[in-house]
PDB file of N, CA, C and O in Angstrom:
ATOM      1  N   MET A   1     119.578  39.837 -76.905  1.00  0.00           N
ATOM      2  CA  MET A   1     119.614  39.632 -76.073  1.00  0.00           C
ATOM      3  C   MET A   1     120.623  40.705 -75.147  1.00  0.00           C
ATOM      4  O   MET A   1     121.845  40.845 -75.089  1.00  0.00           O
ATOM      5  N   ILE A   2     119.405  41.415 -74.425  1.00  0.00           N
ATOM      6  CA  ILE A   2     119.924  42.529 -73.313  1.00  0.00           C
ATOM      7  C   ILE A   2     120.794  41.462 -72.480  1.00  0.00           C
ATOM      8  O   ILE A   2     120.411  40.293 -72.448  1.00  0.00           O
ATOM      9  N   LYS A   3     122.344  41.987 -71.589  1.00  0.00           N
ATOM     10  CA  LYS A   3     122.756  41.687 -70.916  1.00  0.00           C
ATOM     11  C   LYS A   3     122.447  42.518 -69.356  1.00  0.00           C
ATOM     12  O   LYS A   3     122.176  43.694 -69.116  1.00  0.00           O
ATOM     13  N   LYS A   4     122.592  41.548 -68.633  1.00  0.00           N
ATOM     14  CA  LYS A   4     121.213  41.737 -67.345  1.00  0.00           C
ATOM     15  C   LYS A   4     123.324  42.544 -66.035  1.00  0.00           C
ATOM     16  O   LYS A   4     124.322  42.010 -66.519  1.00  0.00           O
ATOM     17  N   GLN A   5     123.456  42.907 -65.576  1.00  0.00           N
ATOM     18  CA  GLN A   5     124.419  43.057 -64.127  1.00  0.00           C
ATOM     19  C   GLN A   5     124.042  43.349 -63.324  1.00  0.00           C
ATOM     20  O   GLN A   5     123.049  44.065 -63.449  1.00  0.00           O
ATOM     21  N   PRO A   6     124.507  43.046 -61.951  1.00  0.00           N
ATOM     22  CA  PRO A   6     124.333  42.675 -60.527  1.00  0.00           C
ATOM     23  C   PRO A   6     123.031  43.476 -60.843  1.00  0.00           C
ATOM     24  O   PRO A   6     122.685  44.180 -61.792  1.00  0.00           O
ATOM     25  N   PHE A   7     122.581  43.180 -59.942  1.00  0.00           N
ATOM     26  CA  PHE A   7     121.634  44.050 -59.513  1.00  0.00           C
ATOM     27  C   PHE A   7     120.306  44.266 -60.261  1.00  0.00           C
ATOM     28  O   PHE A   7     119.461  44.990 -59.734  1.00  0.00           O
ATOM     29  N   GLY A   8     120.066  43.697 -61.435  1.00  0.00           N
ATOM     30  CA  GLY A   8     118.860  43.749 -61.966  1.00  0.00           C
ATOM     31  C   GLY A   8     119.829  44.779 -63.095  1.00  0.00           C
ATOM     32  O   GLY A   8     119.541  44.488 -64.256  1.00  0.00           O
ATOM     33  N   ILE A   9     120.933  45.939 -62.997  1.00  0.00           N
ATOM     34  CA  ILE A   9     120.958  47.063 -63.772  1.00  0.00           C
ATOM     35  C   ILE A   9     121.418  46.359 -65.609  1.00  0.00           C
ATOM     36  O   ILE A   9     122.222  45.530 -66.037  1.00  0.00           O
ATOM     37  N   THR A  10     120.692  46.992 -66.030  1.00  0.00           N
ATOM     38  CA  THR A  10     120.453  46.979 -67.948  1.00  0.00           C
ATOM     39  C   THR A  10     121.945  47.461 -68.211  1.00  0.00           C
ATOM     40  O   THR A  10     122.391  48.500 -67.724  1.00  0.00           O
ATOM     41  N   ASP A  11     123.013  46.208 -69.409  1.00  0.00           N
ATOM     42  CA  ASP A  11     123.235  47.180 -69.677  1.00  0.00           C
ATOM     43  C   ASP A  11     123.739  48.183 -71.375  1.00  0.00           C
ATOM     44  O   ASP A  11     123.957  47.701 -72.486  1.00  0.00           O
ATOM     45  N   GLU A  12     123.778  49.635 -70.939  1.00  0.00           N
ATOM     46  CA  GLU A  12     122.500  50.283 -72.493  1.00  0.00           C
ATOM     47  C   GLU A  12     124.011  50.322 -73.179  1.00  0.00           C
ATOM     48  O   GLU A  12     124.235  51.419 -73.691  1.00  0.00           O
ATOM     49  N   ARG A  13     124.893  49.548 -73.278  1.00  0.00           N
ATOM     50  CA  ARG A  13     126.512  49.549 -74.149  1.00  0.00           C
ATOM     51  C   ARG A  13     125.692  48.362 -74.758  1.00  0.00           C
ATOM     52  O   ARG A  13     125.667  48.615 -75.963  1.00  0.00           O
ATOM     53  N   THR A  14     125.110  47.370 -74.574  1.00  0.00           N
ATOM     54  CA  THR A  14     124.894  46.588 -76.029  1.00  0.00           C
ATOM     55  C   THR A  14     123.647  46.560 -76.363  1.00  0.00           C
ATOM     56  O   THR A  14     123.358  45.874 -77.343  1.00  0.00           O
ATOM     57  N   ILE A  15     122.457  47.368 -75.576  1.00  0.00           N
ATOM     58  CA  ILE A  15     120.875  47.191 -75.935  1.00  0.00           C
ATOM     59  C   ILE A  15     121.943  48.265 -77.436  1.00  0.00           C
ATOM     60  O   ILE A  15     121.613  47.647 -78.448  1.00  0.00           O
ATOM     61  N   MET A  16     122.737  49.205 -77.815  1.00  0.00           N
ATOM     62  CA  MET A  16     122.908  50.095 -78.412  1.00  0.00           C
ATOM     63  C   MET A  16     123.776  49.330 -79.581  1.00  0.00           C
ATOM     64  O   MET A  16     123.567  49.500 -80.782  1.00  0.00           O
ATOM     65  N   ASN A  17     125.067  48.215 -78.888  1.00  0.00           N
ATOM     66  CA  ASN A  17     125.792  47.196 -79.880  1.00  0.00           C
ATOM     67  C   ASN A  17     124.786  46.432 -80.726  1.00  0.00           C
ATOM     68  O   ASN A  17     125.076  46.158 -81.890  1.00  0.00           O
ATOM     69  N   ASN A  18     123.709  46.102 -80.242  1.00  0.00           N
ATOM     70  CA  ASN A  18     122.273  45.248 -80.585  1.00  0.00           C
ATOM     71  C   ASN A  18     121.538  45.692 -82.012  1.00  0.00           C
ATOM     72  O   ASN A  18     121.341  45.030 -83.031  1.00  0.00           O
ATOM     73  N   TRP A  19     121.234  46.965 -81.710  1.00  0.00           N
ATOM     74  CA  TRP A  19     120.520  47.518 -82.806  1.00  0.00           C
ATOM     75  C   TRP A  19     121.633  48.067 -83.912  1.00  0.00           C
ATOM     76  O   TRP A  19     121.549  48.196 -85.133  1.00  0.00           O
ATOM     77  N   VAL A  20     122.611  48.311 -83.060  1.00  0.00           N
ATOM     78  CA  VAL A  20     123.579  49.708 -84.166  1.00  0.00           C
ATOM     79  C   VAL A  20     123.973  48.878 -85.433  1.00  0.00           C
ATOM     80  O   VAL A  20     123.880  49.274 -86.595  1.00  0.00           O
ATOM     81  N   LYS A  21     124.597  47.214 -84.856  1.00  0.00           N
ATOM     82  CA  LYS A  21     125.482  46.030 -85.111  1.00  0.00           C
ATOM     83  C   LYS A  21     124.124  45.795 -86.704  1.00  0.00           C
ATOM     84  O   LYS A  21     124.244  45.810 -87.929  1.00  0.00           O
ATOM     85  N   LYS A  22     122.935  45.601 -85.717  1.00  0.00           N
ATOM     86  CA  LYS A  22     122.304  44.881 -87.085  1.00  0.00           C
ATOM     87  C   LYS A  22     121.937  46.227 -87.659  1.00  0.00           C
ATOM     88  O   LYS A  22     121.890  45.754 -88.795  1.00  0.00           O
ATOM     89  N   HIS A  23     121.802  46.796 -87.748  1.00  0.00           N
ATOM     90  CA  HIS A  23     121.122  47.715 -88.778  1.00  0.00           C
ATOM     91  C   HIS A  23     122.160  48.927 -88.975  1.00  0.00           C
ATOM     92  O   HIS A  23     121.907  48.903 -90.179  1.00  0.00           O
ATOM     93  N   LEU A  24     122.905  49.748 -88.893  1.00  0.00           N
ATOM     94  CA  LEU A  24     123.615  51.055 -89.159  1.00  0.00           C
ATOM     95  C   LEU A  24     125.008  50.001 -89.914  1.00  0.00           C
ATOM     96  O   LEU A  24     125.225  49.874 -91.119  1.00  0.00           O
ATOM     97  N   ILE A  25     125.838  49.318 -88.688  1.00  0.00           N
ATOM     98  CA  ILE A  25     126.958  49.031 -90.162  1.00  0.00           C
ATOM     99  C   ILE A  25     126.887  48.367 -90.866  1.00  0.00           C
ATOM    100  O   ILE A  25     127.781  48.401 -91.711  1.00  0.00           O
ATOM    101  N   PRO A  26     125.249  46.779 -91.092  1.00  0.00           N
ATOM    102  CA  PRO A  26     125.765  46.639 -92.601  1.00  0.00           C
ATOM    103  C   PRO A  26     125.186  47.066 -93.370  1.00  0.00           C
ATOM    104  O   PRO A  26     124.772  46.403 -94.321  1.00  0.00           O
ATOM    105  N   LEU A  27     124.887  48.768 -93.160  1.00  0.00           N
ATOM    106  CA  LEU A  27     125.062  49.598 -94.232  1.00  0.00           C
ATOM    107  C   LEU A  27     125.919  50.382 -94.932  1.00  0.00           C
ATOM    108  O   LEU A  27     125.744  51.057 -95.946  1.00  0.00           O
ATOM    109  N   ASN A  28     127.336  50.106 -93.913  1.00  0.00           N
ATOM    110  CA  ASN A  28     128.957  51.061 -93.926  1.00  0.00           C
ATOM    111  C   ASN A  28     128.031  52.072 -93.753  1.00  0.00           C
ATOM    112  O   ASN A  28     127.721  52.658 -94.790  1.00  0.00           O
ATOM    113  N   ALA A  29     127.336  52.556 -92.406  1.00  0.00           N
ATOM    114  CA  ALA A  29     127.103  54.018 -91.935  1.00  0.00           C
ATOM    115  C   ALA A  29     128.368  54.411 -91.416  1.00  0.00           C
ATOM    116  O   ALA A  29     129.128  53.509 -91.063  1.00  0.00           O
ATOM    117  N   CYS A  30     128.987  56.437 -91.228  1.00  0.00           N
ATOM    118  CA  CYS A  30     129.746  56.316 -91.469  1.00  0.00           C
ATOM    119  C   CYS A  30     130.184  56.418 -90.040  1.00  0.00           C
ATOM    120  O   CYS A  30     129.254  56.031 -89.333  1.00  0.00           O
ATOM    121  N   VAL A  31     131.519  56.884 -89.119  1.00  0.00           N
ATOM    122  CA  VAL A  31     131.282  56.599 -87.743  1.00  0.00           C
ATOM    123  C   VAL A  31     131.403  57.453 -87.057  1.00  0.00           C
ATOM    124  O   VAL A  31     132.083  57.366 -86.035  1.00  0.00           O
ATOM    125  N   SER A  32     130.737  58.600 -87.442  1.00  0.00           N
ATOM    126  CA  SER A  32     129.548  59.480 -86.598  1.00  0.00           C
ATOM    127  C   SER A  32     128.538  59.544 -86.330  1.00  0.00           C
ATOM    128  O   SER A  32     127.890  60.078 -85.430  1.00  0.00           O
ATOM    129  N   ALA A  33     128.187  58.458 -87.873  1.00  0.00           N
ATOM    130  CA  ALA A  33     126.817  58.408 -87.764  1.00  0.00           C
ATOM    131  C   ALA A  33     126.803  56.869 -86.532  1.00  0.00           C
ATOM    132  O   ALA A  33     126.331  57.238 -85.457  1.00  0.00           O
ATOM    133  N   ILE A  34     127.058  55.906 -86.522  1.00  0.00           N
ATOM    134  CA  ILE A  34     127.035  54.827 -85.715  1.00  0.00           C
ATOM    135  C   ILE A  34     127.605  56.242 -84.151  1.00  0.00           C
ATOM    136  O   ILE A  34     126.815  56.840 -83.422  1.00  0.00           O
ATOM    137  N   GLU A  35     128.396  56.297 -84.142  1.00  0.00           N
ATOM    138  CA  GLU A  35     128.581  57.276 -82.660  1.00  0.00           C
ATOM    139  C   GLU A  35     127.392  57.663 -82.349  1.00  0.00           C
ATOM    140  O   GLU A  35     126.769  57.019 -81.505  1.00  0.00           O
ATOM    141  N   GLU A  36     126.756  58.928 -83.034  1.00  0.00           N
ATOM    142  CA  GLU A  36     125.765  59.352 -82.686  1.00  0.00           C
ATOM    143  C   GLU A  36     124.069  58.268 -82.753  1.00  0.00           C
ATOM    144  O   GLU A  36     122.987  58.814 -82.538  1.00  0.00           O
ATOM    145  N   ALA A  37     124.136  57.364 -82.947  1.00  0.00           N
ATOM    146  CA  ALA A  37     123.487  56.765 -83.246  1.00  0.00           C
ATOM    147  C   ALA A  37     123.276  55.368 -81.426  1.00  0.00           C
ATOM    148  O   ALA A  37     122.263  54.772 -81.057  1.00  0.00           O
ATOM    149  N   GLY A  38     124.254  55.367 -80.992  1.00  0.00           N
ATOM    150  CA  GLY A  38     125.099  54.902 -80.032  1.00  0.00           C
ATOM    151  C   GLY A  38     124.428  55.505 -78.824  1.00  0.00           C
ATOM    152  O   GLY A  38     124.485  54.784 -77.827  1.00  0.00           O
ATOM    153  N   GLN A  39     123.720  56.815 -78.656  1.00  0.00           N
ATOM    154  CA  GLN A  39     123.448  57.846 -77.978  1.00  0.00           C
ATOM    155  C   GLN A  39     122.213  56.917 -77.570  1.00  0.00           C
ATOM    156  O   GLN A  39     121.990  56.638 -76.392  1.00  0.00           O
ATOM    157  N   TYR A  40     121.405  56.446 -78.663  1.00  0.00           N
ATOM    158  CA  TYR A  40     120.073  55.933 -78.280  1.00  0.00           C
ATOM    159  C   TYR A  40     119.759  54.930 -78.219  1.00  0.00           C
ATOM    160  O   TYR A  40     120.329  54.057 -78.874  1.00  0.00           O
ATOM    161  N   ARG A  41     118.810  54.691 -77.470  1.00  0.00           N
ATOM    162  CA  ARG A  41     118.170  52.870 -77.009  1.00  0.00           C
ATOM    163  C   ARG A  41     118.339  52.071 -78.126  1.00  0.00           C
ATOM    164  O   ARG A  41     119.170  51.184 -78.319  1.00  0.00           O
ATOM    165  N   THR A  42     116.927  52.738 -79.265  1.00  0.00           N
ATOM    166  CA  THR A  42     116.507  52.062 -79.640  1.00  0.00           C
ATOM    167  C   THR A  42     116.562  52.959 -81.044  1.00  0.00           C
ATOM    168  O   THR A  42     117.020  54.101 -81.003  1.00  0.00           O
ATOM    169  N   PRO A  43     116.013  52.314 -82.435  1.00  0.00           N
ATOM    170  CA  PRO A  43     116.556  52.727 -83.858  1.00  0.00           C
ATOM    171  C   PRO A  43     115.334  54.112 -84.094  1.00  0.00           C
ATOM    172  O   PRO A  43     115.512  55.011 -84.915  1.00  0.00           O
ATOM    173  N   GLN A  44     114.089  54.005 -83.154  1.00  0.00           N
ATOM    174  CA  GLN A  44     113.034  55.261 -82.749  1.00  0.00           C
ATOM    175  C   GLN A  44     113.451  55.739 -82.008  1.00  0.00           C
ATOM    176  O   GLN A  44     114.442  56.459 -81.881  1.00  0.00           O
ATOM    177  N   LYS A  45     113.195  55.615 -81.797  1.00  0.00           N
ATOM    178  CA  LYS A  45     114.612  56.647 -80.488  1.00  0.00           C
ATOM    179  C   LYS A  45     115.882  57.755 -81.451  1.00  0.00           C
ATOM    180  O   LYS A  45     116.067  58.939 -81.171  1.00  0.00           O
ATOM    181  N   ALA A  46     116.411  57.207 -82.268  1.00  0.00           N
ATOM    182  CA  ALA A  46     117.775  58.048 -82.405  1.00  0.00           C
ATOM    183  C   ALA A  46     116.770  58.435 -83.905  1.00  0.00           C
ATOM    184  O   ALA A  46     116.680  59.613 -84.253  1.00  0.00           O
ATOM    185  N   TRP A  47     116.317  57.725 -84.417  1.00  0.00           N
ATOM    186  CA  TRP A  47     115.061  58.348 -86.208  1.00  0.00           C
ATOM    187  C   TRP A  47     114.489  60.112 -85.473  1.00  0.00           C
ATOM    188  O   TRP A  47     114.730  61.206 -85.985  1.00  0.00           O
ATOM    189  N   GLU A  48     113.879  59.903 -84.459  1.00  0.00           N
ATOM    190  CA  GLU A  48     112.962  60.671 -83.787  1.00  0.00           C
ATOM    191  C   GLU A  48     113.788  62.038 -83.181  1.00  0.00           C
ATOM    192  O   GLU A  48     113.236  63.137 -83.136  1.00  0.00           O
ATOM    193  N   ALA A  49     114.866  61.862 -82.829  1.00  0.00           N
ATOM    194  CA  ALA A  49     116.272  63.200 -82.735  1.00  0.00           C
ATOM    195  C   ALA A  49     117.101  63.315 -83.189  1.00  0.00           C
ATOM    196  O   ALA A  49     118.069  63.963 -82.790  1.00  0.00           O
ATOM    197  N   TRP A  50     116.957  62.532 -84.490  1.00  0.00           N
ATOM    198  CA  TRP A  50     118.334  63.027 -85.189  1.00  0.00           C
ATOM    199  C   TRP A  50     117.801  64.191 -86.027  1.00  0.00           C
ATOM    200  O   TRP A  50     116.767  64.550 -86.591  1.00  0.00           O
ATOM    201  N   ARG A  51     118.928  64.545 -85.831  1.00  0.00           N
ATOM    202  CA  ARG A  51     119.197  66.234 -86.320  1.00  0.00           C
ATOM    203  C   ARG A  51     119.284  66.637 -87.661  1.00  0.00           C
ATOM    204  O   ARG A  51     118.969  67.767 -88.035  1.00  0.00           O
ATOM    205  N   ILE A  52     120.069  64.971 -89.039  1.00  0.00           N
ATOM    206  CA  ILE A  52     120.578  66.114 -89.689  1.00  0.00           C
ATOM    207  C   ILE A  52     119.997  65.031 -90.629  1.00  0.00           C
ATOM    208  O   ILE A  52     120.378  63.861 -90.641  1.00  0.00           O
ATOM    209  N   GLY A  53     118.973  65.586 -91.459  1.00  0.00           N
ATOM    210  CA  GLY A  53     117.763  65.017 -92.444  1.00  0.00           C
ATOM    211  C   GLY A  53     118.765  64.071 -93.974  1.00  0.00           C
ATOM    212  O   GLY A  53     118.465  62.967 -94.428  1.00  0.00           O
ATOM    213  N   SER A  54     119.668  64.769 -94.334  1.00  0.00           N
ATOM    214  CA  SER A  54     120.418  63.950 -95.157  1.00  0.00           C
ATOM    215  C   SER A  54     120.680  62.354 -94.816  1.00  0.00           C
ATOM    216  O   SER A  54     120.511  61.330 -95.479  1.00  0.00           O
ATOM    217  N   GLU A  55     121.232  62.643 -93.312  1.00  0.00           N
ATOM    218  CA  GLU A  55     121.839  61.437 -92.916  1.00  0.00           C
ATOM    219  C   GLU A  55     120.685  60.759 -92.623  1.00  0.00           C
ATOM    220  O   GLU A  55     120.900  59.558 -92.462  1.00  0.00           O
ATOM    221  N   LEU A  56     118.944  61.253 -92.426  1.00  0.00           N
ATOM    222  CA  LEU A  56     118.146  60.138 -92.226  1.00  0.00           C
ATOM    223  C   LEU A  56     117.650  59.118 -94.039  1.00  0.00           C
ATOM    224  O   LEU A  56     117.228  57.975 -94.213  1.00  0.00           O
ATOM    225  N   LEU A  57     117.952  60.140 -94.935  1.00  0.00           N
ATOM    226  CA  LEU A  57     117.109  60.361 -95.257  1.00  0.00           C
ATOM    227  C   LEU A  57     118.238  58.853 -96.382  1.00  0.00           C
ATOM    228  O   LEU A  57     117.783  57.915 -97.036  1.00  0.00           O
ATOM    229  N   TRP A  58     119.884  59.305 -96.123  1.00  0.00           N
ATOM    230  CA  TRP A  58     120.670  57.830 -96.319  1.00  0.00           C
ATOM    231  C   TRP A  58     120.220  57.085 -95.975  1.00  0.00           C
ATOM    232  O   TRP A  58     119.876  56.203 -96.762  1.00  0.00           O
ATOM    233  N   VAL A  59     120.007  56.997 -94.930  1.00  0.00           N
ATOM    234  CA  VAL A  59     119.502  55.154 -94.339  1.00  0.00           C
ATOM    235  C   VAL A  59     118.251  54.433 -95.554  1.00  0.00           C
ATOM    236  O   VAL A  59     118.141  53.363 -96.153  1.00  0.00           O
ATOM    237  N   LEU A  60     117.339  55.920 -95.453  1.00  0.00           N
ATOM    238  CA  LEU A  60     116.575  54.644 -96.137  1.00  0.00           C
ATOM    239  C   LEU A  60     116.671  54.551 -97.579  1.00  0.00           C
ATOM    240  O   LEU A  60     115.850  53.828 -98.143  1.00  0.00           O
ATOM    241  N   GLY A  61     117.868  55.397 -98.528  1.00  0.00           N
ATOM    242  CA  GLY A  61     117.849  54.474 -99.837  1.00  0.00           C
ATOM    243  C   GLY A  61     118.606  53.535 -99.141  1.00  0.00           C
ATOM    244  O   GLY A  61     118.150  52.396 -99.236  1.00  0.00           O
ATOM    245  N   ARG A  62     119.651  53.651 -98.450  1.00  0.00           N
ATOM    246  CA  ARG A  62     119.962  51.894 -98.405  1.00  0.00           C
ATOM    247  C   ARG A  62     119.347  50.774 -97.761  1.00  0.00           C
ATOM    248  O   ARG A  62     119.704  49.614 -97.551  1.00  0.00           O
ATOM    249  N   THR A  63     118.093  51.598 -97.449  1.00  0.00           N
ATOM    250  CA  THR A  63     117.508  49.860 -97.057  1.00  0.00           C
ATOM    251  C   THR A  63     115.738  49.631 -97.637  1.00  0.00           C
ATOM    252  O   THR A  63     115.050  50.288 -98.417  1.00  0.00           O
ATOM    253  N   ASN A  64     115.533  48.690 -97.026  1.00  0.00           N
ATOM    254  CA  ASN A  64     114.131  48.676 -98.814  1.00  0.00           C
ATOM    255  C   ASN A  64     112.448  49.054 -98.484  1.00  0.00           C
ATOM    256  O   ASN A  64     111.320  48.595 -98.664  1.00  0.00           O
ATOM    257  N   ALA A  65     113.385  50.603 -97.677  1.00  0.00           N
ATOM    258  CA  ALA A  65     112.220  51.879 -97.985  1.00  0.00           C
ATOM    259  C   ALA A  65     110.775  51.930 -98.773  1.00  0.00           C
ATOM    260  O   ALA A  65     110.872  52.151 -99.980  1.00  0.00           O
ATOM    261  N   ASP A  66     109.757  51.794 -98.368  1.00  0.00           N
ATOM    262  CA  ASP A  66     109.333  52.409 -99.772  1.00  0.00           C
ATOM    263  C   ASP A  66     109.131  53.623-100.535  1.00  0.00           C
ATOM    264  O   ASP A  66     108.324  54.370 -99.982  1.00  0.00           O
ATOM    265  N   ARG A  67     109.430  53.903-101.229  1.00  0.00           N
ATOM    266  CA  ARG A  67     109.338  54.989-102.612  1.00  0.00           C
ATOM    267  C   ARG A  67     109.180  55.722-101.845  1.00  0.00           C
ATOM    268  O   ARG A  67     109.869  56.435-101.115  1.00  0.00           O
ATOM    269  N   GLU A  68     107.213  55.345-102.201  1.00  0.00           N
ATOM    270  CA  GLU A  68     106.824  56.860-101.636  1.00  0.00           C
ATOM    271  C   GLU A  68     107.184  57.393-100.442  1.00  0.00           C
ATOM    272  O   GLU A  68     107.761  58.472-100.579  1.00  0.00           O
ATOM    273  N   LYS A  69     107.066  57.063 -99.423  1.00  0.00           N
ATOM    274  CA  LYS A  69     107.230  57.140 -97.298  1.00  0.00           C
ATOM    275  C   LYS A  69     108.546  58.060 -97.652  1.00  0.00           C
ATOM    276  O   LYS A  69     108.615  59.209 -97.215  1.00  0.00           O
ATOM    277  N   THR A  70     110.124  57.204 -98.883  1.00  0.00           N
ATOM    278  CA  THR A  70     110.867  57.497 -98.375  1.00  0.00           C
ATOM    279  C   THR A  70     110.178  59.166 -99.201  1.00  0.00           C
ATOM    280  O   THR A  70     109.882  59.916 -98.271  1.00  0.00           O
ATOM    281  N   ILE A  71     109.959  59.676-100.229  1.00  0.00           N
ATOM    282  CA  ILE A  71     109.704  60.890-100.814  1.00  0.00           C
ATOM    283  C   ILE A  71     109.057  61.683-100.549  1.00  0.00           C
ATOM    284  O   ILE A  71     109.180  62.718-101.205  1.00  0.00           O
ATOM    285  N   LEU A  72     108.117  61.644 -99.553  1.00  0.00           N
ATOM    286  CA  LEU A  72     106.949  61.996 -98.502  1.00  0.00           C
ATOM    287  C   LEU A  72     108.013  62.723 -96.961  1.00  0.00           C
ATOM    288  O   LEU A  72     107.777  63.625 -96.157  1.00  0.00           O
ATOM    289  N   CYS A  73     109.333  61.655 -97.174  1.00  0.00           N
ATOM    290  CA  CYS A  73     110.485  61.913 -95.701  1.00  0.00           C
ATOM    291  C   CYS A  73     110.981  63.278 -96.139  1.00  0.00           C
ATOM    292  O   CYS A  73     110.820  64.370 -95.593  1.00  0.00           O
ATOM    293  N   ALA A  74     111.523  63.009 -97.083  1.00  0.00           N
ATOM    294  CA  ALA A  74     112.703  63.776 -97.975  1.00  0.00           C
ATOM    295  C   ALA A  74     111.582  65.593 -98.457  1.00  0.00           C
ATOM    296  O   ALA A  74     112.183  66.518 -99.003  1.00  0.00           O
ATOM    297  N   CYS A  75     110.303  65.700 -98.174  1.00  0.00           N
ATOM    298  CA  CYS A  75     109.086  66.978 -98.074  1.00  0.00           C
ATOM    299  C   CYS A  75     109.337  66.996 -97.196  1.00  0.00           C
ATOM    300  O   CYS A  75     110.151  67.886 -96.952  1.00  0.00           O
ATOM    301  N   ASP A  76     109.044  66.378 -96.354  1.00  0.00           N
ATOM    302  CA  ASP A  76     108.847  66.453 -94.554  1.00  0.00           C
ATOM    303  C   ASP A  76     110.527  67.328 -93.791  1.00  0.00           C
ATOM    304  O   ASP A  76     110.703  68.126 -92.870  1.00  0.00           O
ATOM    305  N   ILE A  77     111.216  66.809 -94.524  1.00  0.00           N
ATOM    306  CA  ILE A  77     113.178  67.235 -94.033  1.00  0.00           C
ATOM    307  C   ILE A  77     113.076  69.061 -94.747  1.00  0.00           C
ATOM    308  O   ILE A  77     113.204  70.136 -94.160  1.00  0.00           O
ATOM    309  N   ALA A  78     112.816  68.768 -96.112  1.00  0.00           N
ATOM    310  CA  ALA A  78     113.077  70.131 -97.225  1.00  0.00           C
ATOM    311  C   ALA A  78     112.452  71.385 -96.169  1.00  0.00           C
ATOM    312  O   ALA A  78     113.166  72.245 -95.653  1.00  0.00           O
ATOM    313  N   GLU A  79     110.330  71.220 -95.906  1.00  0.00           N
ATOM    314  CA  GLU A  79     109.892  72.032 -94.932  1.00  0.00           C
ATOM    315  C   GLU A  79     110.411  72.601 -94.046  1.00  0.00           C
ATOM    316  O   GLU A  79     110.280  73.812 -93.873  1.00  0.00           O
ATOM    317  N   ARG A  80     111.133  71.809 -93.279  1.00  0.00           N
ATOM    318  CA  ARG A  80     111.837  71.927 -92.122  1.00  0.00           C
ATOM    319  C   ARG A  80     112.903  73.265 -92.191  1.00  0.00           C
ATOM    320  O   ARG A  80     112.776  74.350 -91.624  1.00  0.00           O
ATOM    321  N   VAL A  81     114.312  72.655 -93.351  1.00  0.00           N
ATOM    322  CA  VAL A  81     115.055  74.326 -93.581  1.00  0.00           C
ATOM    323  C   VAL A  81     114.998  75.043 -94.537  1.00  0.00           C
ATOM    324  O   VAL A  81     115.807  75.965 -94.649  1.00  0.00           O
ATOM    325  N   LEU A  82     114.152  74.842 -95.361  1.00  0.00           N
ATOM    326  CA  LEU A  82     113.766  76.440 -95.945  1.00  0.00           C
ATOM    327  C   LEU A  82     112.869  77.306 -94.925  1.00  0.00           C
ATOM    328  O   LEU A  82     112.332  77.090 -93.838  1.00  0.00           O
ATOM    329  N   PRO A  83     112.989  78.563 -95.954  1.00  0.00           N
ATOM    330  CA  PRO A  83     112.310  79.225 -95.287  1.00  0.00           C
ATOM    331  C   PRO A  83     111.350  79.676 -95.319  1.00  0.00           C
ATOM    332  O   PRO A  83     110.949  80.344 -94.366  1.00  0.00           O
TER     333      PRO A  83
END
């Protein structure tokens, strides 16, 4: 639940804490990844903006992500970094 501040202002830290606590902390994500993720309002926005492909693959490997989709994601990341 998102906490409301006076005058209807949403506390962005509450949003961050909820999804980071739910998705990253249980995976034992590193502190730098948790801090980086905290800059984004939703997991989707974090995923789209994330700069380190190996960290994205790490998350997929720690979840019940579909194996075929994980492999396709790895290929997509590799295409972006290879000359």
